[in-house]
C-alpha positions in Angstrom: -0.3 0.1 0.0 3.0 2.3 0.9 4.9 1.3 -2.4 1.5 2.1 -4.8 1.3 5.7 -2.7 4.6 6.6 -2.9 4.3 5.4 -7.0 0.9 7.8 -7.3 2.7 11.0 -5.6 5.9 10.8 -8.3 3.2 10.5 -10.9 1.7 13.4 -10.1 4.1 15.6 -8.9 6.9 14.7 -11.2 4.2 15.4 -14.2 3.0 18.7 -12.6 6.7 19.6 -12.4 7.5 18.5 -16.0 4.9 20.2 -17.4 4.7 23.5 -15.4 1.1 24.5 -16.3 2.4 28.0 -14.6 5.5 28.0 -16.0 3.5 27.9 -19.7 0.7 30.4 -18.5 2.9 33.7 -19.3 3.9 32.0 -22.7 0.1 31.2 -23.4 -1.7 35.2 -22.3 0.9 36.1 -25.0 -0.1 33.9 -27.9 -3.8 34.5 -27.2 -3.7 38.2 -26.0 -5.8 39.3 -29.2 -8.4 36.4 -29.0 -11.6 36.4 -27.1 -12.6 34.2 -23.9 -14.5 32.1 -25.6 -11.5 31.1 -28.2 -9.0 31.3 -25.7 -11.0 28.7 -24.1 -11.1 26.7 -27.0 -7.4 26.9 -27.4 -6.8 25.5 -23.8 -9.4 23.1 -24.3 -8.3 21.8 -27.2 -3.9 21.9 -26.1 -4.7 20.5 -23.4 -6.6 17.3 -24.7 -4.0 16.5 -27.6 -1.6 16.8 -24.8 -3.2 14.2 -22.8 -3.5 11.8 -25.8 -0.1 12.3 -27.1 1.5 11.4 -23.6 -0.7 8.3 -23.4 0.3 7.1 -26.7 3.8 7.4 -25.8 3.3 5.6 -22.2 1.5 2.9 -24.2 4.1 2.3 -27.1 6.9 3.3 -24.9 7.9 -0.6 -24.6 7.5 -0.8 -28.6 10.2 1.6 -28.9 12.6 0.1 -26.7 12.2 -3.1 -28.6 12.6 -1.7 -31.9 15.4 0.5 -31.4 17.0 -1.9 -28.9 16.9 0.6 -26.1 17.2 -0.6 -22.5 15.0 1.0 -19.9 18.1 1.9 -18.2 19.4 3.9 -20.4 16.2 6.0 -21.2 16.5 6.3 -17.2 20.0 7.7 -17.3 19.2 10.5 -20.8 15.7 11.0 -19.1 17.9 12.3 -16.0 19.6 14.6 -17.9 17.6 16.1 -19.8 15.3 16.7 -16.0 18.3 18.1 -14.8 19.1 20.7 -17.7 15.0 21.8 -17.3 15.2 22.1 -13.7 18.0 24.3 -14.1 16.2 26.5 -16.2 13.1 26.2 -14.0 15.4 26.9 -11.0 16.6 30.2 -12.8 12.8 31.6 -13.0 13.2 31.2 -16.8 11.3 29.2 -19.6 13.0 26.0 -21.0 14.5 26.1 -24.5 12.0 25.6 -26.6 11.4 29.2 -27.1 8.5 31.1 -29.8 9.7 33.8 -32.4 7.6 36.6 -32.2 6.2 36.3 -35.9 4.9 32.8 -34.9 3.4 34.3 -31.7 1.7 37.0 -33.8 0.9 34.5 -36.4 -2.3 32.0 -36.4 -1.8 30.7 -39.9 -1.1 27.5 -37.8 -3.4 26.0 -35.2 -1.2 27.6 -32.0 -3.3 24.9 -29.6 -1.6 22.1 -31.2 2.1 23.5 -32.2 3.5 25.0 -30.4 1.4 25.1 -27.3 0.4 22.0 -27.1 3.5 20.2 -28.2 6.3 21.0 -27.3 4.9 23.4 -24.4 2.8 21.3 -22.3 3.5 18.1 -23.7 7.6 18.2 -24.0 10.2 15.6 -24.2 10.3 15.9 -20.3 7.1 14.5 -19.8 7.1 12.1 -22.8 9.9 10.6 -21.2 8.6 10.4 -17.7 5.4 8.8 -19.3 7.3 6.0 -20.7 9.9 5.5 -17.7 6.6 5.7 -15.6 4.7 2.8 -17.5 7.8 0.6 -17.6 8.1 1.0 -13.3 3.9 0.2 -13.4 3.8 -3.6 -12.5 0.8 -4.0 -11.9 -2.6 -2.5 -13.3 -3.1 -0.9 -10.0 -0.2 1.2 -10.5 -1.1 1.6 -14.3 -4.1 3.2 -13.6 -2.7 5.3 -10.8 0.1 6.5 -14.0 -3.2 7.2 -16.3 -5.4 9.2 -13.6 -2.4 11.0 -13.2 -2.2 12.5 -16.2 -5.7 13.1 -16.7 -5.6 14.9 -13.5 -3.0 16.9 -14.4 -4.0 17.5 -17.8 -7.1 19.0 -15.8 -5.2 21.0 -14.0 -2.9 22.4 -16.5 -6.8 23.2 -18.7 -8.2 25.3 -15.3 -4.7 27.1 -15.2 -4.4 28.2 -18.7 -8.0 29.5 -18.3 -8.3 31.4 -15.6 -4.6 32.4 -16.7 -5.4 36.5 -16.1 -6.5 35.9 -13.0 -4.0 33.6 -11.5 -1.2 36.4 -13.3 -3.1 39.2 -11.2 -3.0 37.3 -8.1 0.8 35.9 -8.1 2.1 38.3 -9.7 5.4 37.7 -12.0 7.2 37.5 -8.8 5.1 34.8 -7.1 5.7 33.2 -10.3 9.2 33.0 -10.5 9.5 31.6 -6.7 6.4 28.7 -8.1 9.2 27.6 -10.8 11.9 27.7 -8.3 10.1 25.5 -6.2 9.5 23.1 -9.0 12.9 23.7 -10.6 14.6 21.9 -7.2 12.1 19.2 -7.6 12.9 18.2 -11.0 16.0 18.1 -10.4 15.3 15.7 -6.9 13.4 13.9 -9.4 16.2 13.9 -12.3 19.0 12.8 -9.4 16.9 9.6 -8.7 16.3 8.5 -12.5 19.8 9.1 -13.4 21.2 6.7 -10.7 17.9 4.2 -10.8 19.2 3.4 -14.3 23.3 4.1 -13.8 23.3 1.2 -10.8 22.0 -2.0 -12.7 24.5 -1.0 -15.7 27.3 -0.7 -13.6 26.4 -3.9 -11.7 25.6 -5.7 -14.9 29.3 -4.4 -16.0 31.2 -5.6 -13.0 29.3 -9.2 -13.6 30.3 -9.6 -16.4 34.3 -8.4 -15.4 33.9 -11.0 -12.4 33.0 -13.7 -14.9 36.0 -12.8 -17.6 38.4 -13.1 -14.7 37.0 -16.4 -13.3 
């Protein structure tokens, strides 16, 4: 029971900090400043739904990707740990990730902004995708799998509500409040990154030591 609760907390906190709806909110407001409230709501809803299905698709197809490319889950954990650590460093300095939107793209609505760049890669970025694949591998029971998918749905619902209420939240928190929240979430992401990195590195090192011992014998 304790293990299940711990897994549920890991799912929720990792997805919330990696998707970082509060960090996405200022960019969302900039991108939708010329839209009406109805259009802004529709954009937030569509972006959240697309992100939801994208993350679930990667979670379900992760094992197929591993088998097709011959990738081990431990190697993926190490790479995921590095990605999370870099993202955490950016968040700790209260700035958005490396994916930035050009001014011309912000003002242009020729392409559907709810799909890209809002849903992908801003909400559903490499960190969230990697997290879904790794956690799906760790979900070794139907109960854990259900908790994982419920966490994804809950986080996407929170993301939608944050984007929908973005103007009110910005007034309450202010830019300073948002920066403080981003720093706190960045710290959590970096802790998760270290856990992922060493949980993937340890089995690989043990396998190397076993092979060395076999050769010596």
